[in-house]
C-alpha positions in Angstrom: 14.3 -25.4 -13.9 16.7 -22.5 -13.7 20.1 -23.2 -12.2 20.2 -21.2 -8.9 23.0 -20.6 -6.5 21.5 -21.4 -3.1 23.6 -20.6 -0.1 22.5 -20.8 3.5 22.6 -17.7 5.6 25.2 -17.8 8.3 25.3 -15.9 11.6 28.6 -14.4 12.6 28.2 -12.8 16.0 25.1 -10.6 15.5 25.7 -10.0 11.8 23.3 -11.6 9.4 25.0 -12.7 6.2 22.6 -12.6 3.2 22.0 -15.5 0.9 23.0 -15.0 -2.7 20.1 -14.0 -4.9 22.2 -14.2 -8.1 21.7 -16.9 -10.7 24.6 -19.0 -12.0 24.8 -16.8 -15.1 25.4 -13.8 -12.9 22.0 -12.1 -13.3 19.6 -11.2 -10.5 17.3 -14.0 -9.6 13.5 -13.6 -9.9 11.2 -14.6 -7.0 10.6 -18.1 -8.2 10.4 -20.7 -9.3 11.9 -22.3 -6.2 12.2 -26.1 -5.9 9.8 -28.4 -4.0 11.6 -29.3 -0.7 8.9 -31.4 1.0 10.4 -34.9 1.3 7.0 -36.6 1.4 5.5 -34.7 -1.5 4.5 -37.1 -4.3 2.7 -34.8 -6.8 3.8 -33.4 -10.1 4.6 -29.8 -9.1 8.2 -28.7 -9.4 7.7 -25.1 -8.1 6.9 -24.3 -4.5 6.1 -20.7 -5.0 2.4 -19.6 -4.6 1.0 -16.2 -3.9 -1.8 -15.8 -6.4 -4.4 -15.1 -3.7 -2.5 -11.9 -2.8 -2.3 -10.8 -6.4 -6.1 -11.4 -6.7 -6.6 -9.0 -3.8 -4.4 -6.3 -5.4 -6.7 -6.7 -8.4 -9.8 -6.5 -6.3 -8.4 -3.3 -4.8 -7.6 -1.8 -8.2 -11.1 -2.7 -9.5 -12.8 -1.3 -6.4 -11.0 2.0 -6.9 -12.4 2.1 -10.4 -15.9 1.4 -9.2 -15.7 4.1 -6.5 -15.6 6.7 -9.3 -18.6 5.4 -11.3 -21.4 6.9 -9.3 -23.9 9.2 -11.0 -24.9 11.1 -7.9 -27.8 8.9 -6.8 -29.7 6.9 -9.4 -27.2 4.1 -9.6 -26.2 4.2 -5.9 -27.9 0.9 -4.9 -26.6 -1.2 -7.8 -23.1 0.5 -7.6 -22.9 -0.3 -3.9 -23.7 -3.9 -4.5 -21.1 -4.1 -7.2 -18.5 -2.5 -5.0 -19.3 -4.9 -2.2 -18.9 -7.8 -4.6 -15.2 -6.8 -5.0 -14.7 -5.9 -1.4 -16.5 -8.8 0.4 -16.3 -11.4 -2.4 -18.6 -13.0 -4.9 -19.4 -16.4 -6.2 -19.2 -15.0 -9.7 -16.1 -14.9 -11.8 -15.7 -11.1 -11.7 -14.3 -9.0 -14.5 -10.9 -7.4 -13.9 -11.6 -3.7 -14.1 -8.0 -2.7 -13.4 -5.3 -3.2 -14.5 -6.5 -3.9 -18.0 -4.8 -4.0 -21.4 -4.1 -0.9 -23.4 -2.2 -0.4 -26.6 1.3 -1.8 -26.4 0.6 -3.2 -22.9 -1.3 -6.4 -23.3 -2.4 -8.2 -20.1 -2.9 -11.9 -20.1 -5.9 -12.2 -17.7 -9.3 -10.6 -17.9 -11.2 -12.3 -15.0 -10.4 -12.8 -11.4 -10.7 -16.6 -11.4 -7.8 -16.7 -13.9 -5.7 -15.4 -11.0 -7.4 -17.1 -8.0 -11.0 -17.8 -7.0 -12.9 -17.1 -3.9 -10.9 -14.2 -2.7 -12.0 -11.0 -1.0 -10.6 -7.9 0.7 -12.9 -7.8 3.7 -11.5 -10.9 5.4 -8.0 -9.6 5.2 -8.7 -6.0 6.4 -7.4 -4.3 9.5 -10.2 -4.2 12.1 -8.7 -2.3 15.0 -10.3 1.0 15.9 -9.4 3.7 13.3 -9.4 7.0 15.2 -8.3 8.9 12.1 -11.9 8.6 10.8 -15.0 10.2 12.4 -17.2 8.0 14.5 -14.5 5.9 16.2 -15.3 3.0 13.8 -13.3 -0.2 13.4 -11.3 -0.6 10.1 -13.9 -2.6 8.3 -16.7 -0.3 9.4 -14.7 2.6 7.9 -14.4 0.7 4.6 -18.1 0.0 4.5 -18.9 3.6 5.3 -16.6 4.8 2.5 -18.1 2.4 0.0 -21.6 3.6 1.0 -20.7 7.2 0.5 -18.8 6.6 -2.7 -21.9 4.9 -4.2 -23.9 8.1 -3.6 -21.4 10.5 -4.9 -21.0 11.7 -8.5 -17.8 10.3 -10.0 -16.5 9.7 -6.5 -16.4 13.4 -5.6 -18.0 15.0 -2.6 -17.3 18.7 -3.0 -19.3 19.8 0.0 -17.4 17.7 2.5 -14.1 17.5 0.5 -13.9 13.8 -0.1 -12.4 11.9 -3.1 -13.7 8.4 -2.5 -11.6 6.5 -5.0 -8.4 7.9 -3.4 -9.6 7.5 0.2 -10.7 3.9 -0.3 -7.6 3.0 -2.3 -4.9 4.4 -0.1 -6.5 3.2 3.1 -6.8 -0.3 1.7 -3.2 -0.4 0.7 -2.4 -0.1 4.4 -5.4 -1.8 6.0 -5.1 -4.9 3.7 -1.7 -5.2 2.1 0.6 -3.6 4.7 -1.3 -5.0 7.7 -1.5 -8.5 6.4 2.2 -8.6 5.5 3.8 -7.0 8.6 1.2 -7.9 11.3 0.4 -11.4 10.2 2.5 -13.4 7.7 5.8 -11.8 8.7 4.9 -11.6 12.4 3.1 -14.4 14.3 3.2 -16.8 11.4 7.0 -16.9 11.6 6.7 -18.5 15.1 8.3 -21.9 15.6 5.0 -23.7 16.2 3.0 -22.0 13.4 3.1 -23.5 9.9 6.4 -25.5 10.4 8.8 -26.0 7.6 8.8 -29.8 7.7 5.1 -30.1 6.9 3.0 -28.9 4.0 1.0 -25.7 4.5 -2.1 -27.7 3.7 -2.3 -31.4 2.9 -1.3 -32.2 -0.6 0.3 -28.8 -1.3 3.8 -28.7 -2.8 5.1 -26.1 -0.4 6.0 -26.1 3.3 4.3 -24.1 5.9 7.1 -21.5 6.1 7.6 -21.3 2.3 4.0 -20.4 1.8 3.8 -18.0 4.7 6.8 -16.1 3.3 5.3 -16.2 -0.2 2.0 -14.8 0.9 3.8 -12.0 2.8 5.7 -11.2 -0.4 2.5 -11.2 -2.5 1.1 -8.4 -0.5 4.0 -6.1 -1.4 2.8 -6.3 -5.1 6.2 -6.4 -6.7 6.9 -8.2 -10.0 8.9 -11.4 -9.5 11.8 -10.0 -11.5 12.0 -6.7 -9.6 15.7 -7.2 -8.8 16.4 -6.9 -12.6 14.5 -3.6 -12.8 15.3 0.0 -12.1 12.9 2.1 -10.1 12.0 3.9 -13.3 11.1 0.6 -15.0 9.1 -0.7 -12.1 7.2 2.7 -12.1 6.6 2.4 -15.8 5.2 -1.1 -15.4 2.7 0.0 -12.8 1.6 2.8 -15.1 1.3 0.3 -18.0 3.9 2.2 -20.0 6.8 -0.2 -20.1 5.7 -3.6 -21.5 9.3 -4.5 -22.5 10.4 -4.3 -18.9 7.3 -6.1 -17.6 7.4 -9.0 -20.0 10.1 -11.1 -18.3 9.4 -14.3 -20.1 9.0 -12.7 -23.5 5.7 -14.2 -24.5 4.2 -10.8 -25.6 1.7 -10.5 -22.7 1.9 -9.3 -19.1 1.1 -12.0 -16.6 -0.6 -10.3 -13.6 0.5 -13.2 -11.4 4.2 -12.4 -11.7 5.0 -9.6 -14.1 2.9 -6.6 -12.8 3.7 -4.0 -10.2 0.9 -3.1 -7.8 0.4 -0.3 -5.3 2.9 -0.8 -2.4 5.8 -1.7 -4.7 4.8 1.1 -7.1 5.0 3.7 -4.4 8.4 2.3 -3.2 9.7 2.8 -6.7 8.0 6.2 -7.0 9.9 7.6 -4.1 13.2 6.0 -5.2 13.0 7.8 -8.5 11.9 11.2 -7.3 12.4 13.7 -4.5 16.0 13.5 -3.2 16.6 10.3 -5.2 18.6 9.1 -2.2 16.4 6.1 -1.2 16.4 2.5 -2.3 13.1 1.3 -0.8 12.0 -1.0 -3.7 15.3 -2.9 -4.0 15.8 -3.1 -0.2 12.4 -4.6 0.5 12.7 -6.9 -2.5 16.1 -8.1 -1.5 14.9 -8.9 2.0 12.0 -10.9 0.6 14.4 -12.8 -1.7 16.9 -13.5 1.0 14.2 -14.8 3.3 12.8 -17.1 0.7 16.2 -18.5 -0.2 17.0 -19.1 3.5 13.8 -21.2 3.8 14.5 -23.0 0.5 18.0 -23.8 1.6 16.6 -25.5 4.8 15.4 -28.2 2.3 12.2 -29.1 4.1 13.6 -29.3 7.6 12.4 -27.5 10.6 14.0 -24.1 10.8 16.6 -23.7 13.6 16.3 -20.8 16.1 19.2 -19.1 14.2 17.4 -19.4 10.9 14.2 -18.1 12.3 16.1 -15.2 13.9 17.6 -14.3 10.5 14.1 -14.6 8.9 12.8 -12.2 11.5 15.6 -9.7 10.7 14.6 -9.8 7.0 11.0 -9.3 8.1 12.1 -6.3 10.1 13.9 -4.8 7.1 10.7 -5.2 5.1 8.5 -3.7 7.8 10.7 -0.7 8.5 11.1 0.2 4.9 7.5 -0.3 4.0 6.5 2.0 6.9 8.9 4.6 5.5 7.2 4.4 2.1 3.8 5.2 3.8 5.4 8.0 5.7 7.0 9.4 2.5 3.5 9.3 0.9 2.0 11.2 3.8 4.8 13.7 3.6 4.3 14.1 -0.2 0.6 14.7 -0.2 0.7 17.1 2.8 3.0 19.1 0.5 0.6 18.7 -2.5 -2.4 19.9 -0.4 -0.3 22.9 0.9 0.6 23.9 -2.7 -3.0 23.6 -3.8 -4.0 26.1 -1.2 -1.4 28.5 -2.5 -2.7 28.0 -6.1 -6.3 28.7 -5.0 -5.2 32.1 -3.5 -3.5 33.3 -6.7 -5.2 36.0 -8.8 -7.1 34.6 -11.7 -6.9 31.0 -10.5 -9.5 28.5 -11.7 -10.6 27.9 -8.1 -13.1 25.1 -8.9 -10.5 23.1 -10.9 -7.8 23.6 -8.2 -10.2 22.7 -5.5 -10.9 19.4 -7.2 -7.2 18.6 -7.3 -6.9 19.8 -3.7 -9.6 17.3 -2.6 -7.9 14.5 -4.6 -4.6 15.2 -2.9 -6.2 15.4 0.5 -7.8 12.0 -0.1 -4.3 10.6 -0.8 -2.9 12.3 2.3 -5.7 11.1 4.5 -5.7 7.6 3.1 -2.0 7.1 3.5 -2.0 8.5 7.0 -4.6 5.9 7.8 -2.6 3.2 6.1 0.4 4.2 8.3 -1.8 3.6 11.3 -2.8 0.1 10.1 0.4 -1.8 10.7 1.9 -3.8 13.6 3.3 -0.7 15.5 1.0 1.3 17.7 1.9 4.9 16.7 0.3 6.2 19.9 0.8 10.0 20.3 2.2 10.3 16.8 -1.0 9.0 15.3 -3.1 11.2 17.6 -1.2 14.4 16.7 -1.2 13.4 13.0 -5.0 13.0 13.0 -5.4 16.3 14.8 -3.4 18.1 12.2 -4.9 16.5 9.1 -8.5 16.6 10.5 -11.4 14.3 9.6 -11.8 16.3 6.4 -10.1 19.1 4.5 -10.9 22.7 5.0 -13.6 23.3 2.4 -14.5 26.4 0.3 -16.5 28.0 3.1 -13.6 27.2 5.6 -15.7 24.5 7.4 -14.5 20.9 7.8 -15.9 17.6 8.9 -16.0 17.1 12.7 -18.2 14.0 13.0 -20.8 11.7 11.5 -24.5 11.9 11.8 -26.8 9.1 12.9 -27.6 8.3 9.2 -24.0 8.1 8.2 -23.7 11.6 6.8 -21.2 14.2 8.0 -21.4 17.3 10.2 -19.1 20.3 9.9 -19.2 22.3 13.1 -15.8 24.1 13.0 -14.0 26.4 10.7 -10.3 27.1 10.0 -8.5 29.6 7.9 -6.5 28.4 4.9 -3.2 29.7 6.4 -3.9 27.9 9.7 -4.5 24.7 7.8 -1.3 25.2 5.7 0.6 25.4 9.0 -1.0 22.1 10.0 0.2 20.5 6.8 3.7 21.8 7.3 3.7 20.3 10.8 2.7 17.0 9.3 5.7 17.1 7.0 7.9 18.0 9.9 6.5 15.1 11.9 7.3 12.7 9.1 10.9 13.9 9.2 11.2 13.9 13.0 9.4 10.7 13.8 10.1 8.5 10.7 13.3 10.1 9.2 11.8 10.3 5.7 14.5 11.2 3.2 13.0 11.2 -0.3 10.8 14.2 0.7 8.8 14.7 -2.5 6.9 18.1 -2.5 9.0 19.4 0.4 7.5 22.7 1.6 9.3 22.9 5.0 11.2 26.0 3.9 7.9 27.9 4.4 7.4 26.7 8.0 9.2 29.3 10.0 7.8 32.3 8.0 4.2 31.0 8.1 4.3 30.3 11.8 5.7 33.7 12.5 3.0 35.4 10.3 0.2 33.6 12.1 1.7 34.3 15.5 1.9 38.0 14.6 -1.7 38.0 13.4 -2.9 36.3 16.6 -1.0 38.9 18.7 -2.5 41.7 16.7 -6.0 40.4 17.3 -5.4 40.3 21.1 -3.8 43.7 21.4 
């Protein structure tokens, strides 16, 4: 067992003093192993950390995204839908890991889901409030099933007519509706209550971890960070997620990447991505990871005793740091992809442009924009008027090549496009989305910032409108 420095948090006035997350040798400590603190535990385990179920769900998500792009336009739709549902809703079979998988110089230890954790699914951990960002006023799970059905019928996940990229929509929405929602609106929320999963009892009979230890670990697992993230730069974490930096990933030096502890998944990947790009002024990845570490060490330092009100108050402050920074990451993603879609419209209007190729990229970027904006609405906070305005600006679907866009769903689950919008009008919408992310969330990385065009475009459209009414 590694020699850790464990120090209890102390409260001085209203200031929370963080626990040390530095090992005795001066290096940043990984998230685990942590000692077993249950006094009555009689088993052989010497590590109380466990979040393999959450890693399994990240892998289910990654694999589902791969499947969403495997449609042939109709013939394989029935079998593909069943396969997608086996990853979303669960399966009795030991399913193959479709992503992430090994590639040259990045060898992954596991190839099947049961090597991570068995019996897991996405559906049971999916946000199920009404999602007004999607046509039909469906609940979250209904939206996911609708997307899966549509993806199974599309060729390579692309619906050119309606402007949908199903792998992107499914992936980005799931990052919020599963990972973000479960972390901030479940494990780091009501499960931190005094009477829920107390720290002086096992999470389940016979387990080597306390109620609060496991609650916190599961919340951490949904973030998708490598256990040794505090030893990494944002560039290294990004490279691990892209399967380009095996040296940084292989913390224990055994030559393979253990998906349970050494991989970087979606939420943590995007935190790193914004730290290393745009203004390069943010520290989302390290801030979130440090709060997770500080919270876990506080619980460990309680040594199997019920947490005091002061300790739980500190824990909730760490949870608040995690939630607010994770929300910012999703807002940054919404900002970024609004800029990407805006730039794609500019490219399509250029003389000699390969419009079909650019339109394909435009639809991909819109899927990321829409998916992340839906993810942002899947957390604990009710965004209210902000969400309503964001949905109004982004629309149910992008403006397509004939300037129509999706306005609703039909009785058979298809889409209707009853309205039209000019490209310039939609560009103005996208810039307003970027401005909203600045005004309402104070995003500061601001990748693909196009706000310098806002004033001129608004003035141009106003002048055109006035000319039409003269």
